[in-house]
Each structure stands twice: as structure tokens, then as C-alpha cells.
mmCIF file as gemmi writes it, N, C-alpha and C atoms, coordinates in Angstrom:
data_model
loop_
_atom_site.group_PDB
_atom_site.id
_atom_site.type_symbol
_atom_site.label_atom_id
_atom_site.label_alt_id
_atom_site.label_comp_id
_atom_site.label_asym_id
_atom_site.label_entity_id
_atom_site.label_seq_id
_atom_site.pdbx_PDB_ins_code
_atom_site.Cartn_x
_atom_site.Cartn_y
_atom_site.Cartn_z
_atom_site.occupancy
_atom_site.B_iso_or_equiv
_atom_site.pdbx_formal_charge
_atom_site.auth_seq_id
_atom_site.auth_asym_id
_atom_site.pdbx_PDB_model_num
ATOM 1 N N . MET Axp A 1 ? -16.943 -4.944 46.801 1 0 ? 1 A 1
ATOM 2 C CA . MET Axp A 1 ? -16.307 -5.405 45.56 1 0 ? 1 A 1
ATOM 3 C C . MET Axp A 1 ? -17.098 -4.723 44.468 1 0 ? 1 A 1
ATOM 4 N N . PHE Axp A 2 ? -16.333 -4.327 43.281 1 0 ? 2 A 1
ATOM 5 C CA . PHE Axp A 2 ? -16.924 -3.596 42.331 1 0 ? 2 A 1
ATOM 6 C C . PHE Axp A 2 ? -16.768 -4.347 41.047 1 0 ? 2 A 1
ATOM 7 N N . ALA Axp A 3 ? -17.634 -4.058 40.067 1 0 ? 3 A 1
ATOM 8 C CA . ALA Axp A 3 ? -17.612 -4.864 38.783 1 0 ? 3 A 1
ATOM 9 C C . ALA Axp A 3 ? -16.647 -4.112 37.853 1 0 ? 3 A 1
ATOM 10 N N . LEU Axp A 4 ? -16.011 -4.901 36.985 1 0 ? 4 A 1
ATOM 11 C CA . LEU Axp A 4 ? -15.064 -4.276 35.991 1 0 ? 4 A 1
ATOM 12 C C . LEU Axp A 4 ? -15.743 -3.957 34.696 1 0 ? 4 A 1
ATOM 13 N N . GLN Axp A 5 ? -16.983 -4.035 34.672 1 0 ? 5 A 1
ATOM 14 C CA . GLN Axp A 5 ? -17.76 -3.599 33.393 1 0 ? 5 A 1
ATOM 15 C C . GLN Axp A 5 ? -17.739 -2.164 33.224 1 0 ? 5 A 1
ATOM 16 N N . ILE Axp A 6 ? -17.394 -1.696 32.004 1 0 ? 6 A 1
ATOM 17 C CA . ILE Axp A 6 ? -17.456 -0.461 31.672 1 0 ? 6 A 1
ATOM 18 C C . ILE Axp A 6 ? -18.878 0.052 31.209 1 0 ? 6 A 1
ATOM 19 N N . PRO Axp A 7 ? -19.592 0.923 31.669 1 0 ? 7 A 1
ATOM 20 C CA . PRO Axp A 7 ? -20.966 1.192 31.322 1 0 ? 7 A 1
ATOM 21 C C . PRO Axp A 7 ? -20.978 1.612 29.873 1 0 ? 7 A 1
ATOM 22 N N . GLY Axp A 8 ? -22.009 0.951 29.133 1 0 ? 8 A 1
ATOM 23 C CA . GLY Axp A 8 ? -22.171 1.167 27.739 1 0 ? 8 A 1
ATOM 24 C C . GLY Axp A 8 ? -21.272 0.321 26.744 1 0 ? 8 A 1
ATOM 25 N N . ILE Axp A 9 ? -20.37 -0.378 27.222 1 0 ? 9 A 1
ATOM 26 C CA . ILE Axp A 9 ? -19.581 -1.282 26.315 1 0 ? 9 A 1
ATOM 27 C C . ILE Axp A 9 ? -19.812 -2.748 26.744 1 0 ? 9 A 1
ATOM 28 N N . PRO Axp A 10 ? -20.543 -3.457 25.936 1 0 ? 10 A 1
ATOM 29 C CA . PRO Axp A 10 ? -20.731 -4.933 26.048 1 0 ? 10 A 1
ATOM 30 C C . PRO Axp A 10 ? -19.556 -5.647 26.159 1 0 ? 10 A 1
ATOM 31 N N . GLY Axp A 11 ? -19.278 -6.464 27.107 1 0 ? 11 A 1
ATOM 32 C CA . GLY Axp A 11 ? -18.104 -7.309 27.153 1 0 ? 11 A 1
ATOM 33 C C . GLY Axp A 11 ? -17.024 -6.616 27.987 1 0 ? 11 A 1
ATOM 34 N N . GLY Axp A 12 ? -17.022 -5.325 28.214 1 0 ? 12 A 1
ATOM 35 C CA . GLY Axp A 12 ? -16.118 -4.677 28.954 1 0 ? 12 A 1
ATOM 36 C C . GLY Axp A 12 ? -14.615 -4.769 28.636 1 0 ? 12 A 1
ATOM 37 N N . PRO Axp A 13 ? -13.837 -5.054 29.586 1 0 ? 13 A 1
ATOM 38 C CA . PRO Axp A 13 ? -12.326 -5.034 29.345 1 0 ? 13 A 1
ATOM 39 C C . PRO Axp A 13 ? -11.923 -6.2 28.314 1 0 ? 13 A 1
ATOM 40 N N . GLU Axp A 14 ? -12.635 -7.299 28.244 1 0 ? 14 A 1
ATOM 41 C CA . GLU Axp A 14 ? -12.278 -8.306 27.193 1 0 ? 14 A 1
ATOM 42 C C . GLU Axp A 14 ? -12.24 -7.681 25.785 1 0 ? 14 A 1
ATOM 43 N N . VAL Axp A 15 ? -13.262 -6.906 25.484 1 0 ? 15 A 1
ATOM 44 C CA . VAL Axp A 15 ? -13.418 -6.332 24.22 1 0 ? 15 A 1
ATOM 45 C C . VAL Axp A 15 ? -12.201 -5.379 23.907 1 0 ? 15 A 1
ATOM 46 N N . LEU Axp A 16 ? -11.925 -4.499 24.973 1 0 ? 16 A 1
ATOM 47 C CA . LEU Axp A 16 ? -10.795 -3.617 24.846 1 0 ? 16 A 1
ATOM 48 C C . LEU Axp A 16 ? -9.562 -4.309 24.648 1 0 ? 16 A 1
ATOM 49 N N . VAL Axp A 17 ? -9.333 -5.348 25.286 1 0 ? 17 A 1
ATOM 50 C CA . VAL Axp A 17 ? -7.996 -6.111 25.155 1 0 ? 17 A 1
ATOM 51 C C . VAL Axp A 17 ? -8.016 -6.715 23.708 1 0 ? 17 A 1
ATOM 52 N N . ILE Axp A 18 ? -8.992 -7.212 23.134 1 0 ? 18 A 1
ATOM 53 C CA . ILE Axp A 18 ? -9.014 -7.69 21.812 1 0 ? 18 A 1
ATOM 54 C C . ILE Axp A 18 ? -8.786 -6.658 20.878 1 0 ? 18 A 1
ATOM 55 N N . LEU Axp A 19 ? -9.434 -5.499 21.054 1 0 ? 19 A 1
ATOM 56 C CA . LEU Axp A 19 ? -9.2 -4.389 20.048 1 0 ? 19 A 1
ATOM 57 C C . LEU Axp A 19 ? -7.776 -3.925 20.163 1 0 ? 19 A 1
ATOM 58 N N . LEU Axp A 20 ? -7.156 -3.777 21.369 1 0 ? 20 A 1
ATOM 59 C CA . LEU Axp A 20 ? -5.832 -3.368 21.528 1 0 ? 20 A 1
ATOM 60 C C . LEU Axp A 20 ? -4.907 -4.438 20.753 1 0 ? 20 A 1
ATOM 61 N N . VAL Axp A 21 ? -5.077 -5.673 20.934 1 0 ? 21 A 1
ATOM 62 C CA . VAL Axp A 21 ? -4.255 -6.741 20.216 1 0 ? 21 A 1
ATOM 63 C C . VAL Axp A 21 ? -4.405 -6.554 18.613 1 0 ? 21 A 1
ATOM 64 N N . LEU Axp A 22 ? -5.579 -6.405 18.189 1 0 ? 22 A 1
ATOM 65 C CA . LEU Axp A 22 ? -5.787 -6.138 16.727 1 0 ? 22 A 1
ATOM 66 C C . LEU Axp A 22 ? -5.122 -4.985 16.191 1 0 ? 22 A 1
ATOM 67 N N . VAL Axp A 23 ? -5.19 -3.87 16.944 1 0 ? 23 A 1
ATOM 68 C CA . VAL Axp A 23 ? -4.472 -2.634 16.575 1 0 ? 23 A 1
ATOM 69 C C . VAL Axp A 23 ? -2.967 -2.864 16.506 1 0 ? 23 A 1
ATOM 70 N N . VAL Axp A 24 ? -2.435 -3.598 17.401 1 0 ? 24 A 1
ATOM 71 C CA . VAL Axp A 24 ? -0.988 -3.87 17.502 1 0 ? 24 A 1
ATOM 72 C C . VAL Axp A 24 ? -0.635 -4.64 16.372 1 0 ? 24 A 1
ATOM 73 N N . VAL Axp A 25 ? -1.391 -5.797 15.996 1 0 ? 25 A 1
ATOM 74 C CA . VAL Axp A 25 ? -1.171 -6.749 14.929 1 0 ? 25 A 1
ATOM 75 C C . VAL Axp A 25 ? -1.264 -5.911 13.624 1 0 ? 25 A 1
ATOM 76 N N . PHE Axp A 26 ? -2.269 -5.108 13.488 1 0 ? 26 A 1
ATOM 77 C CA . PHE Axp A 26 ? -2.413 -4.486 12.135 1 0 ? 26 A 1
ATOM 78 C C . PHE Axp A 26 ? -1.293 -3.412 12.064 1 0 ? 26 A 1
ATOM 79 N N . GLY Axp A 27 ? -0.818 -2.82 13.107 1 0 ? 27 A 1
ATOM 80 C CA . GLY Axp A 27 ? 0.383 -1.917 13.053 1 0 ? 27 A 1
ATOM 81 C C . GLY Axp A 27 ? 1.588 -2.706 12.673 1 0 ? 27 A 1
ATOM 82 N N . LEU Axp A 28 ? 1.795 -3.911 13.187 1 0 ? 28 A 1
ATOM 83 C CA . LEU Axp A 28 ? 2.955 -4.601 12.777 1 0 ? 28 A 1
ATOM 84 C C . LEU Axp A 28 ? 2.842 -5.045 11.317 1 0 ? 28 A 1
ATOM 85 N N . VAL Axp A 29 ? 1.702 -5.372 10.794 1 0 ? 29 A 1
ATOM 86 C CA . VAL Axp A 29 ? 1.659 -5.629 9.342 1 0 ? 29 A 1
ATOM 87 C C . VAL Axp A 29 ? 1.965 -4.409 8.489 1 0 ? 29 A 1
ATOM 88 N N . GLY Axp A 30 ? 1.448 -3.151 8.942 1 0 ? 30 A 1
ATOM 89 C CA . GLY Axp A 30 ? 1.859 -1.978 8.291 1 0 ? 30 A 1
ATOM 90 C C . GLY Axp A 30 ? 3.302 -1.798 8.294 1 0 ? 30 A 1
ATOM 91 N N . ARG Axp A 31 ? 4.009 -1.977 9.585 1 0 ? 31 A 1
ATOM 92 C CA . ARG Axp A 31 ? 5.4 -1.902 9.538 1 0 ? 31 A 1
ATOM 93 C C . ARG Axp A 31 ? 6.209 -2.839 8.803 1 0 ? 31 A 1
ATOM 94 N N . TRP Axp A 32 ? 5.598 -4.023 8.595 1 0 ? 32 A 1
ATOM 95 C CA . TRP Axp A 32 ? 6.319 -5.066 7.772 1 0 ? 32 A 1
ATOM 96 C C . TRP Axp A 32 ? 6.178 -4.558 6.235 1 0 ? 32 A 1
ATOM 97 N N . VAL Axp A 33 ? 5.026 -4.033 5.952 1 0 ? 33 A 1
ATOM 98 C CA . VAL Axp A 33 ? 4.835 -3.528 4.44 1 0 ? 33 A 1
ATOM 99 C C . VAL Axp A 33 ? 5.762 -2.367 4.292 1 0 ? 33 A 1
ATOM 100 N N . TYR Axp A 34 ? 5.914 -1.472 5.182 1 0 ? 34 A 1
ATOM 101 C CA . TYR Axp A 34 ? 6.832 -0.221 5.11 1 0 ? 34 A 1
ATOM 102 C C . TYR Axp A 34 ? 8.222 -0.776 4.931 1 0 ? 34 A 1
ATOM 103 N N . ARG Axp A 35 ? 8.73 -1.667 5.687 1 0 ? 35 A 1
ATOM 104 C CA . ARG Axp A 35 ? 10.044 -2.157 5.667 1 0 ? 35 A 1
ATOM 105 C C . ARG Axp A 35 ? 10.313 -2.928 4.372 1 0 ? 35 A 1
ATOM 106 N N . ASP Axp A 36 ? 9.35 -3.63 3.893 1 0 ? 36 A 1
ATOM 107 C CA . ASP Axp A 36 ? 9.542 -4.474 2.705 1 0 ? 36 A 1
ATOM 108 C C . ASP Axp A 36 ? 9.529 -3.522 1.528 1 0 ? 36 A 1
ATOM 109 N N . ALA Axp A 37 ? 8.661 -2.574 1.488 1 0 ? 37 A 1
ATOM 110 C CA . ALA Axp A 37 ? 8.62 -1.574 0.396 1 0 ? 37 A 1
ATOM 111 C C . ALA Axp A 37 ? 10 -0.866 0.278 1 0 ? 37 A 1
ATOM 112 N N . LYS Axp A 38 ? 10.482 -0.418 1.48 1 0 ? 38 A 1
ATOM 113 C CA . LYS Axp A 38 ? 11.796 0.28 1.41 1 0 ? 38 A 1
ATOM 114 C C . LYS Axp A 38 ? 12.881 -0.631 0.953 1 0 ? 38 A 1
ATOM 115 N N . LYS Axp A 39 ? 12.833 -1.861 1.297 1 0 ? 39 A 1
ATOM 116 C CA . LYS Axp A 39 ? 13.818 -2.9 0.859 1 0 ? 39 A 1
ATOM 117 C C . LYS Axp A 39 ? 13.694 -3.054 -0.632 1 0 ? 39 A 1
ATOM 118 N N . GLN Axp A 40 ? 12.557 -3.005 -1.223 1 0 ? 40 A 1
ATOM 119 C CA . GLN Axp A 40 ? 12.286 -3.166 -2.583 1 0 ? 40 A 1
ATOM 120 C C . GLN Axp A 40 ? 12.652 -1.807 -3.425 1 0 ? 40 A 1
ATOM 121 N N . GLY Axp A 41 ? 12.917 -0.763 -2.661 1 0 ? 41 A 1
ATOM 122 C CA . GLY Axp A 41 ? 13.285 0.537 -3.351 1 0 ? 41 A 1
ATOM 123 C C . GLY Axp A 41 ? 12.153 1.352 -3.695 1 0 ? 41 A 1
ATOM 124 N N . SER Axp A 42 ? 11.016 1.198 -3.054 1 0 ? 42 A 1
ATOM 125 C CA . SER Axp A 42 ? 9.879 2.062 -3.379 1 0 ? 42 A 1
ATOM 126 C C . SER Axp A 42 ? 9.973 3.397 -2.795 1 0 ? 42 A 1
ATOM 127 N N . GLU Axp A 43 ? 9.751 4.394 -3.628 1 0 ? 43 A 1
ATOM 128 C CA . GLU Axp A 43 ? 9.714 5.87 -3.106 1 0 ? 43 A 1
ATOM 129 C C . GLU Axp A 43 ? 8.482 6.031 -2.272 1 0 ? 43 A 1
ATOM 130 N N . TRP Axp A 44 ? 7.48 5.231 -2.283 1 0 ? 44 A 1
ATOM 131 C CA . TRP Axp A 44 ? 6.179 5.397 -1.49 1 0 ? 44 A 1
ATOM 132 C C . TRP Axp A 44 ? 6.074 4.406 -0.334 1 0 ? 44 A 1
ATOM 133 N N . ALA Axp A 45 ? 7.221 4.102 0.21 1 0 ? 45 A 1
ATOM 134 C CA . ALA Axp A 45 ? 7.295 3.095 1.26 1 0 ? 45 A 1
ATOM 135 C C . ALA Axp A 45 ? 6.358 3.473 2.424 1 0 ? 45 A 1
ATOM 136 N N . TRP Axp A 46 ? 6.445 4.69 2.95 1 0 ? 46 A 1
ATOM 137 C CA . TRP Axp A 46 ? 5.706 4.886 4.136 1 0 ? 46 A 1
ATOM 138 C C . TRP Axp A 46 ? 4.279 5.046 3.777 1 0 ? 46 A 1
ATOM 139 N N . GLN Axp A 47 ? 3.789 5.571 2.547 1 0 ? 47 A 1
ATOM 140 C CA . GLN Axp A 47 ? 2.372 5.502 2.218 1 0 ? 47 A 1
ATOM 141 C C . GLN Axp A 47 ? 1.887 4.133 2.052 1 0 ? 47 A 1
ATOM 142 N N . TRP Axp A 48 ? 2.656 3.228 1.601 1 0 ? 48 A 1
ATOM 143 C CA . TRP Axp A 48 ? 2.288 1.824 1.568 1 0 ? 48 A 1
ATOM 144 C C . TRP Axp A 48 ? 1.988 1.204 2.931 1 0 ? 48 A 1
ATOM 145 N N . GLY Axp A 49 ? 2.888 1.537 3.822 1 0 ? 49 A 1
ATOM 146 C CA . GLY Axp A 49 ? 2.832 0.941 5.235 1 0 ? 49 A 1
ATOM 147 C C . GLY Axp A 49 ? 1.562 1.568 6.001 1 0 ? 49 A 1
ATOM 148 N N . VAL Axp A 50 ? 1.353 2.837 5.956 1 0 ? 50 A 1
ATOM 149 C CA . VAL Axp A 50 ? 0.336 3.522 6.555 1 0 ? 50 A 1
ATOM 150 C C . VAL Axp A 50 ? -0.937 3.158 5.847 1 0 ? 50 A 1
ATOM 151 N N . GLY Axp A 51 ? -1.017 3.068 4.618 1 0 ? 51 A 1
ATOM 152 C CA . GLY Axp A 51 ? -2.224 2.739 3.918 1 0 ? 51 A 1
ATOM 153 C C . GLY Axp A 51 ? -2.773 1.37 4.205 1 0 ? 51 A 1
ATOM 154 N N . VAL Axp A 52 ? -1.825 0.309 4.233 1 0 ? 52 A 1
ATOM 155 C CA . VAL Axp A 52 ? -2.299 -1.018 4.513 1 0 ? 52 A 1
ATOM 156 C C . VAL Axp A 52 ? -2.545 -1.084 5.993 1 0 ? 52 A 1
ATOM 157 N N . GLY Axp A 53 ? -1.921 -0.546 6.792 1 0 ? 53 A 1
ATOM 158 C CA . GLY Axp A 53 ? -2.344 -0.509 8.297 1 0 ? 53 A 1
ATOM 159 C C . GLY Axp A 53 ? -3.685 0.104 8.472 1 0 ? 53 A 1
ATOM 160 N N . VAL Axp A 54 ? -3.975 1.2 7.929 1 0 ? 54 A 1
ATOM 161 C CA . VAL Axp A 54 ? -5.226 1.838 8.013 1 0 ? 54 A 1
ATOM 162 C C . VAL Axp A 54 ? -6.333 1.065 7.45 1 0 ? 54 A 1
ATOM 163 N N . LEU Axp A 55 ? -6.087 0.433 6.226 1 0 ? 55 A 1
ATOM 164 C CA . LEU Axp A 55 ? -7.143 -0.413 5.654 1 0 ? 55 A 1
ATOM 165 C C . LEU Axp A 55 ? -7.518 -1.559 6.575 1 0 ? 55 A 1
ATOM 166 N N . PHE Axp A 56 ? -6.524 -2.207 7.28 1 0 ? 56 A 1
ATOM 167 C CA . PHE Axp A 56 ? -6.806 -3.263 8.301 1 0 ? 56 A 1
ATOM 168 C C . PHE Axp A 56 ? -7.657 -2.628 9.425 1 0 ? 56 A 1
ATOM 169 N N . LEU Axp A 57 ? -7.522 -1.496 9.819 1 0 ? 57 A 1
ATOM 170 C CA . LEU Axp A 57 ? -8.308 -0.854 10.847 1 0 ? 57 A 1
ATOM 171 C C . LEU Axp A 57 ? -9.804 -0.679 10.384 1 0 ? 57 A 1
ATOM 172 N N . PHE Axp A 58 ? -10.032 -0.496 9.041 1 0 ? 58 A 1
ATOM 173 C CA . PHE Axp A 58 ? -11.232 -0.353 8.55 1 0 ? 58 A 1
ATOM 174 C C . PHE Axp A 58 ? -11.994 -1.778 8.331 1 0 ? 58 A 1
ATOM 175 N N . GLY Axp A 59 ? -11.253 -2.783 8.378 1 0 ? 59 A 1
ATOM 176 C CA . GLY Axp A 59 ? -11.762 -4.161 8.389 1 0 ? 59 A 1
ATOM 177 C C . GLY Axp A 59 ? -10.813 -5.065 7.839 1 0 ? 59 A 1
ATOM 178 N N . PHE Axp A 60 ? -11.023 -6.416 8.014 1 0 ? 60 A 1
ATOM 179 C CA . PHE Axp A 60 ? -10.158 -7.445 7.622 1 0 ? 60 A 1
ATOM 180 C C . PHE Axp A 60 ? -10.007 -7.494 6.117 1 0 ? 60 A 1
ATOM 181 N N . VAL Axp A 61 ? -11.12 -7.508 5.429 1 0 ? 61 A 1
ATOM 182 C CA . VAL Axp A 61 ? -11.3 -7.619 3.903 1 0 ? 61 A 1
ATOM 183 C C . VAL Axp A 61 ? -10.639 -6.422 3.222 1 0 ? 61 A 1
ATOM 184 N N . PRO Axp A 62 ? -10.873 -5.23 3.637 1 0 ? 62 A 1
ATOM 185 C CA . PRO Axp A 62 ? -10.11 -4.102 3.066 1 0 ? 62 A 1
ATOM 186 C C . PRO Axp A 62 ? -8.648 -4.26 3.273 1 0 ? 62 A 1
ATOM 187 N N . GLY Axp A 63 ? -8.167 -4.636 4.467 1 0 ? 63 A 1
ATOM 188 C CA . GLY Axp A 63 ? -6.872 -4.717 4.66 1 0 ? 63 A 1
ATOM 189 C C . GLY Axp A 63 ? -6.216 -5.799 3.865 1 0 ? 63 A 1
ATOM 190 N N . LEU Axp A 64 ? -6.761 -7.025 3.756 1 0 ? 64 A 1
ATOM 191 C CA . LEU Axp A 64 ? -6.37 -8.065 2.806 1 0 ? 64 A 1
ATOM 192 C C . LEU Axp A 64 ? -6.206 -7.578 1.413 1 0 ? 64 A 1
ATOM 193 N N . PHE Axp A 65 ? -7.247 -6.81 0.955 1 0 ? 65 A 1
ATOM 194 C CA . PHE Axp A 65 ? -7.226 -6.171 -0.467 1 0 ? 65 A 1
ATOM 195 C C . PHE Axp A 65 ? -6.035 -5.35 -0.61 1 0 ? 65 A 1
ATOM 196 N N . GLY Axp A 66 ? -5.791 -4.417 0.493 1 0 ? 66 A 1
ATOM 197 C CA . GLY Axp A 66 ? -4.597 -3.536 0.325 1 0 ? 66 A 1
ATOM 198 C C . GLY Axp A 66 ? -3.329 -4.304 0.296 1 0 ? 66 A 1
ATOM 199 N N . LEU Axp A 67 ? -3.15 -5.35 1.062 1 0 ? 67 A 1
ATOM 200 C CA . LEU Axp A 67 ? -1.999 -6.199 1.107 1 0 ? 67 A 1
ATOM 201 C C . LEU Axp A 67 ? -1.73 -6.928 -0.184 1 0 ? 67 A 1
ATOM 202 N N . VAL Axp A 68 ? -2.87 -7.462 -0.835 1 0 ? 68 A 1
ATOM 203 C CA . VAL Axp A 68 ? -2.784 -8.136 -2.134 1 0 ? 68 A 1
ATOM 204 C C . VAL Axp A 68 ? -2.262 -7.117 -3.226 1 0 ? 68 A 1
ATOM 205 N N . VAL Axp A 69 ? -2.885 -5.856 -3.22 1 0 ? 69 A 1
ATOM 206 C CA . VAL Axp A 69 ? -2.453 -4.768 -4.209 1 0 ? 69 A 1
ATOM 207 C C . VAL Axp A 69 ? -1.027 -4.443 -3.927 1 0 ? 69 A 1
ATOM 208 N N . TYR Axp A 70 ? -0.613 -4.406 -2.722 1 0 ? 70 A 1
ATOM 209 C CA . TYR Axp A 70 ? 0.787 -4.041 -2.465 1 0 ? 70 A 1
ATOM 210 C C . TYR Axp A 70 ? 1.714 -5.205 -3 1 0 ? 70 A 1
ATOM 211 N N . LEU Axp A 71 ? 1.348 -6.338 -2.743 1 0 ? 71 A 1
ATOM 212 C CA . LEU Axp A 71 ? 2.154 -7.461 -3.248 1 0 ? 71 A 1
ATOM 213 C C . LEU Axp A 71 ? 2.272 -7.656 -4.684 1 0 ? 71 A 1
ATOM 214 N N . LEU Axp A 72 ? 1.078 -7.215 -5.338 1 0 ? 72 A 1
ATOM 215 C CA . LEU Axp A 72 ? 1.08 -7.23 -6.891 1 0 ? 72 A 1
ATOM 216 C C . LEU Axp A 72 ? 1.851 -6.113 -7.467 1 0 ? 72 A 1
ATOM 217 N N . VAL Axp A 73 ? 1.718 -4.911 -6.796 1 0 ? 73 A 1
ATOM 218 C CA . VAL Axp A 73 ? 2.369 -3.691 -7.497 1 0 ? 73 A 1
ATOM 219 C C . VAL Axp A 73 ? 3.745 -3.601 -7.192 1 0 ? 73 A 1
ATOM 220 N N . VAL Axp A 74 ? 4.303 -3.713 -5.897 1 0 ? 74 A 1
ATOM 221 C CA . VAL Axp A 74 ? 5.616 -3.458 -5.426 1 0 ? 74 A 1
ATOM 222 C C . VAL Axp A 74 ? 6.501 -4.683 -5.584 1 0 ? 74 A 1
ATOM 223 N N . ARG Axp A 75 ? 5.943 -5.866 -5.313 1 0 ? 75 A 1
ATOM 224 C CA . ARG Axp A 75 ? 6.874 -7.107 -5.293 1 0 ? 75 A 1
ATOM 225 C C . ARG Axp A 75 ? 6.691 -7.941 -6.518 1 0 ? 75 A 1
ATOM 226 N N . ARG Axp A 76 ? 6.667 -7.287 -7.797 1 0 ? 76 A 1
ATOM 227 C CA . ARG Axp A 76 ? 6.563 -7.955 -8.946 1 0 ? 76 A 1
ATOM 228 C C . ARG Axp A 76 ? 7.603 -9.015 -9.11 1 0 ? 76 A 1
């Protein structure tokens, strides 16, 4: 029998699954922002979507900041 631990990664597969789920969720948030910006008529829709998604990858607080800025600027 062999261990499922990946050398050098504490937590192994569990951490990778959690990271994958977070990337998918943040991607879905970026997709929502893109679709909403497009519906609002923004010429910068794809930049808003990618920007908010990338900010969430940098951390939860920067992502929330980007989402709030989007909501204040585009959805007046």
C-alpha cells in the first residue's frame, strides 16, 4: 500500500482539492461579473471579469475590493 501524500505539500490531495474548488468558484465570480458588465453595456466587460477573477486569486480581500469597485462603477 502507498501513501497519497505528495512530497513537500502539507495536507496532500486535500489541499489540492480545496485550491481547485476555490479557483473554480473565483472563475465563476469572474464569469458573473463579465456577463453582468456586458448586460449593463460596458465596453470593458471582459476586463472587469478577468480583473475581478484575478484579484480573487490574489486573495479574498482584494477580490472583494474589486467586486465592490465593479458594483459601484458599473452598476450605478
